[in-house]
KEVO-20817 format. One record per residue: x, y, z of N, C-alpha, C in turn; residue number from 1; residue in one letter. Coordinates in Angstrom, 3 decimals. Each point is the difference from the previous one (the first is absolute). Last residue first. Example, Ala and Ser with C-alpha at 12.3 -4.5 7.8 and 13.67 -1.06 7.14 Angstrom:
! KEVO-20817
+----------+----------+----------+----------+----------+----------+----------+----------+----------+------+-------+
!      nc1 !      nc2 !      nc3 !     cac1 !     cac2 !     cac3 !      cc1 !      cc2 !      cc3 ! zapa ! vexlo !
+----------+----------+----------+----------+----------+----------+----------+----------+----------+------+-------+
!   12.850 !   -2.250 !    7.080 !    0.820 !    1.190 !    0.060 !   -0.770 !    1.090 !    0.730 !    2 !     S !
!    0.290 !   -5.720 !   -0.070 !   -0.890 !    1.190 !    0.000 !    0.900 !    1.200 !    0.000 !    1 !     A !
+----------+----------+----------+----------+----------+----------+----------+----------+----------+------+-------+
***
This chain:
! KEVO-20817
+----------+----------+----------+----------+----------+----------+----------+----------+----------+------+-------+
!      nc1 !      nc2 !      nc3 !     cac1 !     cac2 !     cac3 !      cc1 !      cc2 !      cc3 ! zapa ! vexlo !
+----------+----------+----------+----------+----------+----------+----------+----------+----------+------+-------+
!   14.749 !    2.647 !   25.738 !   -0.171 !   -1.142 !    0.921 !   -0.314 !    0.428 !    1.398 !  131 !     A !
!   -1.268 !    2.498 !   -4.796 !    1.010 !   -0.007 !    1.064 !   -0.306 !   -1.118 !    0.967 !  130 !     K !
!   -1.231 !   -0.052 !   -5.337 !   -0.552 !    0.335 !    1.325 !    1.114 !   -0.063 !    1.024 !  129 !     E !
!    0.404 !    1.107 !   -5.437 !    0.237 !   -0.984 !    1.053 !   -0.543 !    0.494 !    1.316 !  128 !     F !
!   -1.176 !    0.848 !   -5.371 !    0.197 !    0.711 !    1.258 !    0.111 !   -1.056 !    1.082 !  127 !     R !
!    0.594 !    0.234 !   -5.705 !   -0.217 !   -0.779 !    1.221 !    0.249 !    0.906 !    1.202 !  126 !     I !
!   -1.688 !    0.771 !   -5.447 !    0.999 !    0.289 !    1.028 !   -0.348 !   -0.866 !    1.201 !  125 !     R !
!   -1.377 !    0.470 !   -5.711 !   -0.063 !   -0.606 !    1.330 !    1.126 !    0.517 !    0.882 !  124 !     L !
!   -3.060 !    1.501 !   -4.681 !    1.299 !    0.083 !    0.676 !   -0.172 !   -0.548 !    1.410 !  123 !     R !
!   -2.651 !    0.288 !   -5.227 !   -0.001 !   -0.468 !    1.384 !    1.412 !    0.109 !    0.548 !  122 !     I !
!   -3.432 !    1.938 !   -4.269 !    1.379 !   -0.187 !    0.461 !   -0.053 !   -0.329 !    1.483 !  121 !     S !
!   -3.663 !   -0.328 !   -4.255 !    0.199 !    0.156 !    1.434 !    1.464 !   -0.281 !    0.309 !  120 !     C !
!   -3.557 !    1.222 !   -4.475 !    1.325 !   -0.380 !    0.491 !    0.037 !    0.253 !    1.503 !  119 !     I !
!   -3.720 !   -0.672 !   -4.495 !    0.269 !    0.493 !    1.355 !    1.364 !   -0.523 !    0.423 !  118 !     S !
!   -2.581 !    1.052 !   -5.146 !    0.560 !   -0.891 !    1.018 !    0.095 !    0.690 !    1.350 !  117 !     K !
!   -2.098 !    1.943 !   -4.066 !    0.452 !   -1.295 !   -0.497 !    0.446 !   -0.966 !    1.090 !  116 !     E !
!   -1.444 !    4.597 !    0.729 !   -1.125 !   -0.696 !   -0.627 !    0.391 !   -1.425 !   -0.405 !  115 !     D !
!    2.726 !    1.813 !    4.043 !   -0.313 !    0.625 !   -1.284 !   -1.212 !   -0.737 !   -0.564 !  114 !     T !
!    2.757 !    0.603 !    5.145 !   -0.989 !   -0.583 !   -0.905 !   -0.092 !    0.807 !   -1.282 !  113 !     D !
!    3.260 !   -0.997 !    4.632 !   -0.122 !    0.875 !   -1.162 !   -0.930 !   -0.704 !   -0.993 !  112 !     Q !
!    1.936 !   -0.276 !    5.554 !   -0.885 !   -0.443 !   -1.070 !   -0.071 !    1.041 !   -1.094 !  111 !     F !
!    3.141 !   -1.868 !    4.508 !   -0.278 !    1.155 !   -0.850 !   -0.778 !   -0.521 !   -1.211 !  110 !     Q !
!    1.658 !   -1.645 !    5.451 !   -0.505 !   -0.236 !   -1.345 !   -0.202 !    1.317 !   -0.733 !  109 !     T !
!    2.561 !   -2.695 !    4.566 !   -0.354 !    1.283 !   -0.626 !   -0.420 !   -0.293 !   -1.432 !  108 !     S !
!    0.609 !   -2.920 !    4.851 !   -0.189 !   -0.053 !   -1.445 !   -0.444 !    1.373 !   -0.483 !  107 !     V !
!    2.475 !   -2.739 !    4.404 !   -0.618 !    1.262 !   -0.403 !   -0.047 !    0.028 !   -1.524 !  106 !     L !
!    0.435 !   -3.951 !    3.995 !    0.286 !    0.338 !   -1.392 !   -0.774 !    1.273 !   -0.309 !  105 !     I !
!    1.964 !   -1.856 !    4.895 !   -1.172 !    0.346 !   -0.809 !    0.479 !    0.318 !   -1.409 !  104 !     A !
!    1.792 !   -3.107 !    4.640 !    0.183 !    1.165 !   -0.856 !   -1.311 !    0.293 !   -0.717 !  103 !     D !
!    0.662 !   -3.788 !    2.876 !    1.013 !    0.892 !    0.565 !    0.269 !    1.240 !   -0.851 !  102 !     H !
!   -3.738 !   -3.115 !   -1.030 !    0.370 !   -0.308 !    1.378 !    0.964 !    1.014 !    0.604 !  101 !     T !
!   -2.855 !    1.994 !   -3.868 !    0.466 !   -1.381 !    0.130 !    0.493 !   -0.175 !    1.430 !  100 !     R !
!   -3.291 !    3.685 !   -3.208 !    0.765 !   -0.365 !    1.198 !    0.386 !   -1.477 !   -0.047 !   99 !     P !
!   -1.106 !    3.553 !   -3.949 !   -0.305 !   -1.375 !    0.380 !    0.852 !   -0.344 !    1.213 !   98 !     R !
!   -1.967 !    4.842 !   -2.647 !    1.040 !   -0.813 !    0.628 !   -0.544 !   -1.355 !    0.362 !   97 !     E !
!   -0.722 !    4.525 !   -3.708 !   -0.597 !   -0.864 !    1.009 !    1.126 !   -0.794 !    0.635 !   96 !     F !
!   -1.160 !    4.522 !   -3.747 !    0.874 !   -0.907 !    0.748 !   -0.842 !   -0.862 !    0.931 !   95 !     S !
!    0.048 !    3.831 !   -4.670 !   -0.636 !   -0.592 !    1.168 !    1.002 !   -0.872 !    0.736 !   94 !     G !
!   -0.848 !    3.928 !   -4.449 !    0.866 !   -0.809 !    0.862 !   -0.794 !   -0.513 !    1.185 !   93 !     E !
!   -0.928 !    1.877 !   -5.420 !   -0.460 !   -0.085 !    1.389 !    0.966 !   -0.894 !    0.774 !   92 !     I !
!   -0.588 !    3.016 !   -4.981 !    0.787 !   -0.972 !    0.771 !   -0.413 !    0.086 !    1.463 !   91 !     I !
!   -3.776 !    1.371 !   -3.446 !    1.373 !    0.448 !    0.270 !    0.722 !   -1.087 !    0.784 !   90 !     K !
!   -4.480 !   -0.598 !   -1.416 !    0.432 !    0.919 !   -1.054 !    1.412 !    0.527 !    0.210 !   89 !     S !
!   -2.353 !   -4.921 !    1.366 !    0.311 !    1.313 !    0.566 !    0.547 !    0.893 !   -1.113 !   88 !     Q !
!   -3.315 !   -4.677 !    0.461 !    1.057 !    0.694 !   -0.744 !    0.161 !    1.406 !    0.560 !   87 !     R !
!   -1.762 !   -3.396 !    3.509 !   -0.475 !    0.407 !   -1.320 !    1.166 !    0.671 !   -0.713 !   86 !     V !
!   -0.543 !   -1.669 !    4.906 !    0.386 !   -0.922 !   -1.073 !   -0.670 !    0.294 !   -1.344 !   85 !     P !
!    1.752 !    3.172 !    4.362 !   -1.241 !   -0.444 !   -0.634 !    0.345 !   -0.872 !   -1.209 !   84 !     N !
!    3.334 !    0.296 !    4.170 !   -0.292 !    0.743 !   -1.225 !   -1.287 !   -0.578 !   -0.602 !   83 !     V !
!    2.725 !   -1.580 !    3.884 !   -0.937 !    1.066 !    0.329 !   -0.351 !    0.885 !   -1.185 !   82 !     G !
!    2.778 !   -4.136 !    0.234 !    0.707 !    1.276 !    0.155 !   -0.913 !    1.159 !    0.356 !   81 !     S !
!   -1.640 !   -4.431 !   -0.930 !    0.906 !   -0.120 !    1.144 !    0.675 !    1.330 !    0.314 !   80 !     L !
!   -2.689 !   -0.169 !   -3.865 !   -0.816 !   -0.131 !    1.209 !    0.882 !   -0.078 !    1.234 !   79 !     I !
!    2.151 !   -0.013 !   -4.162 !   -0.608 !    1.304 !    0.273 !   -0.804 !   -0.051 !    1.294 !   78 !     K !
!    1.767 !   -4.014 !   -1.606 !    1.062 !    0.828 !    0.574 !   -0.522 !    1.410 !    0.304 !   77 !     L !
!   -2.898 !   -2.892 !   -2.240 !    0.211 !   -0.499 !    1.366 !    1.072 !    0.825 !    0.701 !   76 !     R !
!   -0.751 !    0.897 !   -4.541 !   -1.113 !    0.492 !    0.828 !    0.129 !   -0.482 !    1.440 !   75 !     N !
!    3.107 !   -1.602 !   -3.127 !    0.214 !    1.434 !    0.212 !   -1.112 !    0.557 !    0.891 !   74 !     V !
!   -0.511 !   -4.428 !   -1.298 !    1.146 !    0.114 !    0.906 !    0.267 !    1.476 !    0.307 !   73 !     V !
!   -3.277 !   -1.006 !   -3.182 !   -0.491 !   -0.377 !    1.334 !    1.119 !    0.118 !    1.032 !   72 !     A !
!    1.063 !    0.646 !   -4.525 !   -0.735 !    1.153 !    0.517 !   -0.563 !   -0.294 !    1.385 !   71 !     Q !
!    2.208 !   -3.480 !   -2.380 !    0.939 !    1.010 !    0.507 !   -0.723 !    1.223 !    0.568 !   70 !     A !
!   -2.042 !   -5.005 !    0.043 !    0.045 !    1.111 !   -0.929 !    0.879 !    1.096 !    0.599 !   69 !     D !
!    1.211 !   -4.628 !    2.028 !   -1.248 !    0.731 !   -0.254 !    0.187 !    1.033 !   -1.102 !   68 !     P !
!    2.355 !   -4.631 !    1.661 !    0.385 !    1.167 !   -0.798 !   -1.303 !    0.734 !   -0.343 !   67 !     I !
!    1.537 !   -3.394 !    4.362 !   -0.794 !    0.174 !   -1.211 !    0.608 !    1.158 !   -0.785 !   66 !     C !
!    2.183 !   -1.627 !    3.836 !   -1.181 !   -0.837 !    0.158 !   -0.925 !    0.053 !   -1.217 !   65 !     P !
!    5.363 !    0.701 !   -0.598 !   -1.116 !    0.694 !    0.651 !   -1.208 !   -0.934 !    0.110 !   64 !     P !
!    5.179 !   -1.783 !   -0.026 !   -1.115 !    0.340 !   -0.872 !   -1.100 !    0.716 !    0.774 !   63 !     S !
!    4.329 !   -2.029 !    1.453 !   -0.106 !    1.461 !   -0.071 !   -1.183 !    0.441 !   -0.862 !   62 !     A !
!    0.910 !   -4.641 !    0.731 !    0.181 !    0.578 !    1.327 !   -0.162 !    1.518 !   -0.015 !   61 !     T !
!   -0.128 !   -2.813 !   -4.008 !   -1.261 !    0.094 !    0.739 !    0.172 !    0.677 !    1.346 !   60 !     N !
!    3.053 !    0.974 !   -4.503 !   -0.095 !   -0.895 !    1.155 !   -1.306 !    0.226 !    0.752 !   59 !     S !
!    0.981 !    2.548 !   -3.945 !    0.300 !   -1.383 !   -0.351 !   -0.209 !   -0.943 !    1.181 !   58 !     A !
!   -2.318 !    4.943 !   -1.565 !    0.802 !   -0.682 !    1.015 !    0.195 !   -1.453 !   -0.408 !   57 !     Q !
!   -2.315 !    4.003 !   -2.175 !    0.828 !   -0.990 !   -0.670 !    0.924 !   -0.709 !    0.977 !   56 !     F !
!   -3.106 !    3.336 !    1.424 !   -0.731 !   -0.609 !   -1.109 !    0.780 !   -1.130 !   -0.648 !   55 !     S !
!    1.439 !    3.094 !    3.597 !   -0.415 !   -1.353 !    0.348 !   -0.737 !   -0.705 !   -1.116 !   54 !     G !
!   -0.154 !    5.264 !    0.074 !    1.091 !   -0.804 !    0.559 !   -0.539 !   -1.365 !    0.436 !   53 !     P !
!   -2.743 !    2.314 !   -3.888 !    0.256 !    0.178 !    1.433 !    1.220 !   -0.802 !    0.437 !   52 !     L !
!   -0.770 !    2.019 !   -5.077 !   -0.294 !   -1.162 !    0.845 !    0.365 !    0.298 !    1.453 !   51 !     A !
!   -1.368 !    4.173 !   -3.105 !    1.039 !   -1.045 !    0.029 !   -0.430 !   -1.145 !    0.908 !   50 !     R !
!   -2.425 !    4.122 !   -0.578 !    0.250 !   -0.386 !   -1.391 !    1.073 !   -1.082 !   -0.105 !   49 !     S !
!   -1.369 !    2.104 !    4.164 !   -1.086 !   -0.833 !   -0.511 !    0.170 !   -0.402 !   -1.460 !   48 !     T !
!    3.701 !    0.901 !    3.891 !   -0.488 !    0.715 !   -1.172 !   -1.072 !   -0.891 !   -0.624 !   47 !     D !
!    3.228 !    0.611 !    4.738 !   -1.080 !   -0.772 !   -0.611 !   -0.576 !    0.866 !   -1.108 !   46 !     I !
!    4.969 !   -0.057 !    2.733 !   -1.054 !    0.718 !   -0.700 !   -0.986 !   -0.998 !   -0.591 !   45 !     T !
!    4.001 !    0.431 !    4.262 !   -0.630 !   -0.792 !   -1.047 !   -1.097 !    0.841 !   -0.640 !   44 !     L !
!    4.286 !   -0.191 !    4.117 !   -0.813 !    0.794 !   -0.920 !   -0.510 !   -0.889 !   -1.117 !   43 !     E !
!    2.713 !   -1.717 !    3.450 !   -0.662 !    1.050 !    0.782 !   -0.861 !    0.894 !   -0.882 !   42 !     T !
!    2.147 !   -5.238 !    0.094 !   -0.423 !    1.084 !   -0.898 !   -0.741 !    1.026 !    0.830 !   41 !     R !
!    1.955 !   -4.462 !    1.316 !    0.691 !    1.261 !    0.331 !   -0.299 !    1.113 !   -1.002 !   40 !     S !
!   -1.949 !   -4.550 !    0.412 !    0.959 !    0.233 !   -1.082 !    0.782 !    1.298 !    0.187 !   39 !     T !
!   -3.383 !   -1.368 !    3.100 !    0.857 !   -1.185 !   -0.145 !    1.040 !    0.159 !   -1.100 !   38 !     S !
!   -3.260 !    3.464 !    0.764 !    0.906 !   -0.149 !    1.144 !    0.971 !   -1.157 !   -0.202 !   37 !     L !
!   -3.360 !    0.629 !   -3.229 !    0.946 !    1.112 !   -0.045 !    1.005 !   -0.109 !    1.135 !   36 !     M !
!   -3.508 !   -3.085 !   -0.017 !    0.938 !   -0.268 !   -1.081 !    1.053 !    1.099 !   -0.094 !   35 !     Y !
!   -3.589 !    0.585 !    2.949 !    0.927 !   -1.015 !    0.520 !    1.067 !   -0.330 !   -1.034 !   34 !     K !
!   -3.408 !    2.905 !   -1.372 !    0.805 !    0.650 !    1.041 !    1.019 !   -0.977 !    0.586 !   33 !     L !
!   -3.087 !   -1.731 !   -3.133 !    0.926 !    0.940 !   -0.636 !    0.903 !    0.676 !    1.025 !   32 !     L !
!   -3.571 !   -2.816 !    1.465 !    1.115 !   -0.774 !   -0.549 !    1.058 !    0.947 !   -0.575 !   31 !     W !
!   -3.927 !    1.993 !    1.406 !    0.746 !   -0.487 !    1.173 !    1.198 !   -0.827 !   -0.447 !   30 !     E !
!   -2.911 !    1.412 !   -3.362 !    0.737 !    1.150 !    0.544 !    0.807 !   -0.429 !    1.230 !   29 !     V !
!   -2.874 !   -3.240 !   -1.964 !    1.147 !    0.307 !   -0.857 !    0.828 !    1.145 !    0.570 !   28 !     Y !
!   -4.061 !   -1.179 !    2.106 !    1.032 !   -1.008 !    0.247 !    1.259 !    0.289 !   -0.824 !   27 !     D !
!   -3.706 !    2.757 !   -0.771 !    0.442 !    0.176 !    1.390 !    1.151 !   -0.948 !    0.303 !   26 !     I !
!   -2.301 !   -0.342 !   -4.100 !    1.023 !    1.049 !   -0.017 !    0.525 !    0.266 !    1.411 !   25 !     A !
!   -2.054 !   -4.765 !   -0.268 !   -0.400 !    1.239 !   -0.665 !    1.180 !    0.977 !   -0.019 !   24 !     T !
!   -1.225 !   -5.830 !    0.523 !    0.702 !    1.222 !    0.438 !   -0.435 !    1.202 !   -0.840 !   23 !     P !
!   -3.425 !   -4.134 !    0.735 !    1.174 !    0.346 !   -0.783 !    0.651 !    1.264 !    0.544 !   22 !     Q !
!   -3.437 !   -4.358 !    1.824 !    0.244 !    1.433 !   -0.096 !    1.320 !    0.248 !   -0.713 !   21 !     E !
!   -3.653 !   -4.243 !   -0.601 !    1.230 !    0.423 !    0.679 !    0.244 !    1.486 !   -0.239 !   20 !     S !
!   -4.995 !   -1.934 !    0.168 !    1.122 !   -0.001 !   -0.938 !    1.235 !    0.525 !    0.715 !   19 !     A !
!   -4.639 !   -0.451 !    1.748 !    1.131 !   -0.783 !    0.505 !    1.179 !   -0.055 !   -0.951 !   18 !     G !
!   -4.504 !    1.097 !   -2.303 !    0.220 !    0.135 !    1.443 !    1.147 !   -0.900 !    0.431 !   17 !     P !
!   -0.170 !    1.949 !   -5.011 !   -0.451 !   -1.119 !    0.816 !    0.229 !    0.272 !    1.470 !   16 !     K !
!    1.313 !    2.749 !   -3.836 !   -1.298 !    0.313 !    0.576 !   -0.509 !   -1.106 !    0.916 !   15 !     D !
!    5.294 !    0.929 !   -0.582 !   -1.112 !   -0.204 !   -0.924 !   -1.293 !    0.364 !    0.685 !   14 !     G !
!    4.187 !    0.445 !    2.158 !    0.553 !   -0.357 !   -1.300 !   -1.103 !   -0.254 !   -1.021 !   13 !     A !
!   -0.153 !    3.473 !    4.361 !   -0.254 !   -1.380 !   -0.393 !    0.507 !   -0.252 !   -1.410 !   12 !     P !
!    2.372 !    3.658 !    3.056 !   -1.163 !   -0.118 !   -0.848 !   -0.216 !   -1.465 !   -0.325 !   11 !     K !
!    2.527 !    3.312 !    4.051 !    0.009 !   -1.204 !   -0.829 !   -1.256 !   -0.001 !   -0.848 !   10 !     K !
!    1.116 !    4.006 !    2.286 !    1.115 !   -0.844 !    0.427 !    0.110 !   -1.248 !   -0.858 !    9 !     K !
!   -2.063 !    4.390 !   -2.177 !   -0.401 !   -0.885 !    1.087 !    1.134 !   -0.971 !    0.289 !    8 !     S !
!   -0.189 !    3.504 !   -3.487 !    0.885 !    0.065 !    1.146 !   -0.423 !   -0.874 !    1.158 !    7 !     F !
!   -2.338 !    0.409 !   -4.319 !    1.424 !    0.003 !   -0.334 !    0.891 !   -0.160 !    1.222 !    6 !     L !
!   -4.719 !    0.410 !    0.485 !    0.343 !   -1.281 !   -0.603 !    1.494 !   -0.077 !   -0.293 !    5 !     D !
!   -1.774 !    4.045 !    1.577 !    0.034 !   -0.989 !    1.079 !    0.343 !   -1.372 !   -0.544 !    4 !     M !
!   -0.600 !    3.591 !   -3.035 !    1.252 !    0.082 !    0.740 !    0.085 !   -1.050 !    1.092 !    3 !     L !
!   -3.216 !   -1.248 !   -4.077 !    0.190 !    1.131 !    0.897 !    1.333 !   -0.033 !    0.703 !    2 !     G !
!   -1.922 !   -1.875 !   -4.946 !    0.583 !   -0.453 !    1.263 !    0.291 !    1.223 !    0.855 !    1 !     M !
+----------+----------+----------+----------+----------+----------+----------+----------+----------+------+-------+
***
């Protein structure tokens, strides 16, 4: 499976034409950022050796659209942060922002890869727009 398959917006649910589309790591990362804001979590760590946040959600209102492979989530965060989505030999930092109506979410990321796992630390800040 190529990188484009992992990160395409939607993937068909099967080989049949017209099959319903399924959420991907892209949708999960967007859900994750909203989830962090709604729960007032400004820091979170994604570790590919552990279950992703939302894996054990009890209520449907806060449930993620899907639970993708953890490495696909880390790679999606690398792409958003301007980091090459391959294993890095040293700690790499990146950032991106998500503009909203009256503010912007500033996302700082730090990636640490080993042979066994990848870890992404996420930190959120809000920048309010002047009226």
